[in-house]
C-alpha positions in Angstrom: -13.8 -78.3 31.2 -17.2 -78.5 32.8 -19.5 -75.6 33.6 -22.2 -76.2 36.2 -24.9 -73.6 36.9 -25.9 -73.3 40.5 -28.2 -70.4 41.3 -30.2 -67.8 39.4 -31.5 -64.4 40.5 -35.3 -64.2 40.2 -35.3 -60.5 39.1 -32.4 -60.5 36.6 -30.3 -62.7 34.5 -27.6 -63.0 37.1 -26.4 -66.5 37.9 -23.7 -68.4 39.8 -21.8 -71.4 38.6 -18.6 -73.3 38.7 -16.2 -73.6 35.8 -14.1 -76.7 36.5 -10.6 -76.8 34.9 -7.7 -79.2 35.4 -6.1 -76.4 37.4 -9.0 -76.1 39.8 -12.5 -74.7 40.0 -13.4 -71.2 39.0 -16.6 -69.9 40.7 -18.6 -67.5 38.6 -19.3 -64.7 38.3 -15.5 -64.1 38.4 -13.0 -61.3 37.7 -9.7 -62.4 36.2 -6.6 -60.3 37.1 -4.7 -59.3 34.0 -1.2 -60.9 33.9 -0.4 -59.7 30.3 3.2 -60.8 30.3 2.9 -63.8 32.7 2.8 -61.4 35.6 0.2 -59.2 37.3 2.1 -56.0 37.6 3.6 -55.5 41.1 1.8 -58.6 42.6 3.5 -61.8 43.7 1.9 -65.1 42.8 1.5 -65.9 46.5 -0.5 -62.7 46.9 -2.7 -63.6 44.0 -3.4 -67.0 45.5 -3.6 -66.3 49.2 -4.5 -62.7 49.6 -6.3 -61.6 46.4 -7.7 -65.2 46.2 -7.8 -65.3 42.4 -8.7 -68.8 40.9 -7.7 -67.7 37.4 -5.6 -65.0 35.7 -5.2 -63.8 32.1 -2.2 -63.8 29.9 -1.8 -62.3 26.4 -0.5 -64.1 23.4 0.7 -61.0 21.6 3.0 -59.9 24.4 4.2 -63.4 25.3 5.1 -64.1 21.7 7.3 -61.0 21.6 8.8 -61.6 25.1 10.0 -64.0 26.2 8.9 -66.0 23.1 6.8 -69.2 23.0 9.8 -71.5 22.8 11.1 -70.3 26.2 7.7 -70.9 27.8 7.4 -74.3 26.1 10.9 -75.2 27.3 9.9 -74.2 30.8 7.1 -76.7 30.6 4.2 -74.3 29.9 3.0 -71.1 31.3 2.0 -72.5 34.7 5.5 -73.8 35.4 7.2 -70.8 33.8 5.4 -68.4 36.2 5.0 -70.8 39.1 1.2 -70.5 39.1 -0.8 -73.7 39.8 -4.3 -72.3 39.2 -6.1 -71.7 35.9 -4.8 -69.4 33.1 -6.8 -67.9 30.2 -4.9 -66.4 27.3 -6.3 -63.8 24.9 -5.5 -64.5 21.3 -3.7 -61.1 20.8 -6.3 -59.9 18.3 -7.1 -56.7 20.2 -3.4 -55.8 20.6 -2.7 -56.5 16.9 -5.5 -54.4 15.6 -4.7 -51.6 18.0 -1.3 -51.3 16.2 -2.9 -49.3 13.4 -0.2 -48.3 11.0 2.1 -51.2 12.2 -0.1 -54.0 10.9 -1.7 -55.3 7.7 -4.9 -57.3 7.6 -5.4 -60.0 5.0 -7.9 -62.8 4.6 -5.2 -65.2 5.8 -4.5 -63.3 9.0 -2.6 -60.3 10.3 0.9 -59.2 9.6 2.3 -56.8 12.1 5.5 -55.3 13.5 6.5 -55.6 17.1 6.1 -52.4 19.1 9.3 -53.4 20.8 11.9 -53.9 18.1 10.0 -53.6 14.8 10.4 -57.3 13.8 7.7 -58.7 11.6 5.2 -61.4 12.8 2.2 -63.1 11.4 -0.9 -64.3 13.3 -3.4 -66.6 11.6 -6.4 -68.4 13.2 -4.4 -71.6 13.0 -1.0 -70.5 14.4 -2.7 -68.6 17.2 -4.2 -72.0 18.3 -0.8 -73.6 18.0 0.9 -70.9 20.0 -1.7 -71.1 22.8 -1.4 -74.9 22.8 2.3 -74.6 23.4 1.8 -71.9 26.0 -0.5 -74.3 27.8 -3.4 -72.0 28.8 -6.5 -73.8 30.3 -8.8 -71.5 28.2 -7.7 -70.2 24.8 -9.4 -67.5 22.8 -10.1 -67.5 19.1 -8.3 -65.0 16.8 -10.7 -62.2 15.8 -10.7 -58.6 14.6 -11.7 -56.1 17.2 -13.4 -53.1 15.5 -12.9 -49.6 16.8 -15.6 -47.2 18.1 -17.1 -45.5 16.3 -17.3 -47.8 13.4 -19.2 -47.6 10.1 -21.8 -50.3 9.6 -20.2 -51.7 6.4 -16.8 -52.0 8.0 -18.3 -53.7 11.1 -20.1 -56.2 8.9 -17.0 -57.1 6.8 -15.0 -57.4 10.0 -17.6 -59.7 11.5 -17.7 -61.9 8.4 -13.9 -62.2 8.5 -14.0 -63.1 12.2 -16.5 -65.8 11.4 -14.3 -67.2 8.7 -11.4 -67.2 11.1 -13.6 -68.9 13.6 -14.1 -71.9 11.3 -10.4 -72.2 10.6 -9.5 -71.8 14.3 -12.1 -74.3 15.4 -10.8 -76.9 12.9 -7.2 -76.4 14.0 -8.3 -76.7 17.7 -10.2 -79.9 17.1 -7.5 -81.6 15.0 -4.7 -80.9 17.6 -4.2 -82.1 21.1 -3.0 -80.5 24.3 0.7 -80.3 24.6 0.8 -80.9 28.3 -0.9 -83.3 30.7 -4.2 -81.3 31.1 -7.1 -80.4 28.9 -7.6 -77.1 27.1 -10.7 -75.3 26.0 -11.3 -72.8 23.2 -13.8 -69.9 23.2 -15.0 -68.1 20.1 -15.8 -64.4 20.2 -18.9 -62.5 19.3 -18.3 -59.3 17.3 -20.5 -56.8 15.5 -19.6 -53.4 17.0 -22.6 -51.5 18.4 -25.1 -52.8 15.7 -27.8 -55.0 17.2 -28.5 -57.0 14.0 -24.8 -57.8 13.6 -24.5 -58.7 17.2 -27.4 -61.1 16.9 -26.0 -62.6 13.7 -22.6 -63.1 15.3 -24.0 -64.5 18.6 -26.0 -67.1 16.6 -22.9 -68.0 14.7 -20.8 -68.3 17.8 -23.5 -70.4 19.6 -23.6 -72.8 16.6 -19.9 -73.4 17.0 -20.8 -75.3 20.2 -17.5 -74.9 22.1 -17.0 -75.0 25.9 -17.7 -71.3 26.4 -18.3 -68.1 24.5 -16.9 -64.6 24.7 -18.1 -61.1 23.7 -15.5 -58.8 22.3 -15.3 -55.4 20.8 -17.0 -53.6 23.7 -15.6 -51.2 26.3 -13.7 -49.5 23.4 -15.1 -46.0 23.9 -18.8 -46.5 23.4 -21.2 -45.2 26.1 -21.8 -47.7 28.9 -25.6 -47.9 28.1 -24.8 -48.9 24.6 -22.4 -51.6 25.9 -25.2 -52.9 28.2 -27.6 -53.0 25.3 -25.2 -55.1 23.2 -24.7 -57.4 26.1 -28.5 -57.9 26.5 -28.8 -58.6 22.8 -26.1 -61.2 22.9 -27.0 -63.0 26.1 -30.5 -63.6 24.8 -28.9 -65.8 22.1 -25.8 -67.4 23.7 -26.6 -70.8 25.3 -27.2 -70.4 29.1 -25.5 -73.7 29.9 -22.1 -72.3 28.8 -20.0 -69.6 30.5 -20.2 -66.1 28.9 -17.0 -63.9 29.0 -17.2 -60.2 28.5 -13.7 -59.2 27.4 -11.9 -56.2 28.8 -14.6 -55.0 31.1 -14.4 -52.9 33.3 -15.3 -50.7 36.3 -17.0 -52.2 39.4 -20.3 -50.7 38.2 -19.8 -52.3 34.7 -19.3 -55.6 36.3 -22.4 -55.5 38.4 -24.6 -54.3 35.5 -23.2 -57.0 33.2 -23.7 -59.7 35.8 -27.3 -58.7 35.9 -27.4 -59.2 32.1 -26.1 -62.8 32.3 -22.3 -62.4 32.1 -20.0 -64.8 34.0 -16.4 -63.8 33.4 -14.5 -60.5 33.2 -11.0 -59.1 32.9 -9.7 -55.6 32.9 -6.5 -53.6 33.7 -8.5 -50.9 35.6 -7.8 -52.1 39.1 -4.0 -52.2 38.6 -3.5 -49.5 36.1 -5.8 -47.0 37.8 -4.4 -48.1 41.2 -0.9 -47.2 40.2 -2.2 -43.7 39.3 -3.9 -43.3 42.7 -7.5 -44.4 42.0 -8.7 -46.6 44.9 -11.9 -48.5 44.9 -13.7 -48.9 48.3 -17.1 -50.1 49.5 -18.2 -46.5 50.0 -17.0 -45.0 46.7 -13.9 -44.1 44.7 -10.9 -42.3 46.2 -8.3 -40.2 44.4 -5.6 -40.9 46.9 -3.5 -38.0 45.5 -5.9 -35.4 46.8 -4.8 -33.2 49.6 -7.7 -34.2 51.8 -6.1 -37.6 52.5 -2.7 -36.1 53.6 -3.5 -36.6 57.3 -6.2 -39.3 57.2 -4.9 -42.2 59.2 -7.9 -44.4 58.7 -7.4 -47.7 56.8 -7.7 -47.4 53.0 -11.2 -48.9 53.2 -12.4 -48.7 56.8 -15.5 -50.8 55.9 -13.4 -53.5 54.2 -12.2 -55.4 57.2 -11.7 -58.5 55.0 -9.0 -56.8 53.0 -5.3 -57.5 53.4 -4.0 -54.0 53.5 -5.6 -52.7 56.7 -2.3 -51.9 58.3 -1.8 -49.1 55.8 -3.5 -45.7 56.2 -4.8 -43.5 53.5 -2.2 -40.9 54.5 0.6 -43.4 54.1 -0.6 -44.7 50.7 -0.9 -41.1 49.5 2.7 -40.4 50.6 3.9 -43.5 48.7 2.0 -42.6 45.5 2.9 -39.0 45.6 6.6 -39.9 46.2 6.6 -42.4 43.3 7.6 -45.3 45.7 7.1 -48.7 44.2 5.3 -49.9 47.4 2.6 -47.4 46.6 1.8 -49.0 43.3 1.9 -52.5 44.9 -0.4 -51.6 47.8 -2.9 -49.8 45.5 -2.9 -52.7 43.0 -3.2 -55.3 45.8 -6.1 -53.4 47.4 -8.0 -52.8 44.1 -7.6 -56.4 43.0 -8.8 -57.7 46.3 -11.7 -55.3 46.1 -12.7 -56.7 42.7 -12.5 -60.3 43.9 -14.4 -59.4 47.0 -17.1 -57.8 44.8 -17.5 -61.0 42.8 -17.6 -63.1 46.0 -20.3 -60.9 47.5 -22.1 -60.9 44.1 -22.2 -64.7 44.2 -23.5 -64.7 47.8 -26.2 -62.2 47.0 -27.4 -64.2 44.0 -27.4 -67.4 46.1 -29.5 -65.6 48.8 -31.9 -64.2 46.2 -31.1 -60.6 47.1 -28.8 -59.6 44.3 -31.0 -57.1 42.5 -31.6 -54.9 45.5 -28.0 -55.2 46.7 -26.7 -54.4 43.2 -28.6 -51.1 43.1 -27.4 -50.1 46.5 -23.8 -50.9 45.6 -23.9 -49.1 42.3 -25.1 -46.0 44.1 -22.1 -46.2 46.4 -19.6 -47.2 43.7 -20.6 -44.2 41.6 -19.5 -41.7 44.3 -16.2 -39.9 44.2 -15.3 -39.5 47.8 
């Protein structure tokens, strides 16, 4: 994997680049649609490729281990062949899901023992076997196994958790370096910065992750309930330390405003379930603000979903029709809303890259944030 920086914004830390994988280039900044179980809910792969125009999607180790099982994916020839997706795939290690299980998991220095939320069967994740699992899945970019602390979090717990994550980092890195790709393409491995909302811990963790000298670096443990300004503060602390020549991935973030503010602070990669999950529940993102399509005011509005978004693929559908579908519980409503929101997110990243290249990002960002903060 190669990462090439292309342009920098003169008034912020925003930058553009290209992350080259064996399954194609990923222009950055980029938003990755979440395909937790080897599918982006309600979206065909052809729509992801040709309409949403996603160069990379995200899968999740925890969910894929439980269903369909790694042996099935390996037998299919890897996750790309299993789901018929010929572009890049990033897989989360499952750490966030495991540690969100609360009373269904036990944390040890060796790893995490947990019970499936599906059938109660017992499983173990260690820094080593999570590398092995992701090798067999065949992701282009694999994530280190870490502990994601909750918010709020006591300082002592956050520090102990960070130290454990760093120990797991050493073990995971060793396993990654001593093993080879299972399929005929290369794989990369990203470690994850932790430290909750404590600047000194974030700095310590960022230095530790930077010293690992892997292909890219991630920031975890944010967007878990803390105020947005606190998240931005932690991002600023970390991006001051992480090497600029490597991609920076802010995990699980977020709203369109979160994305723009984080790009301005030097972030290159994002993922989040918001565009699909919120879309299924009637929240629609547009260039002029946010729509709750369930509201009565859209009942007889026959304008396109986003009248200013002439590049979008769903212009044949009106707001009134989408409202009818969502209110009626029709599957097409969830599909159209998800398709629209994902395309909006990818468009937002495309326009972000164009504005950075033109040297106009900062002014444009402020104007867009004003619009994207409005509830229409």
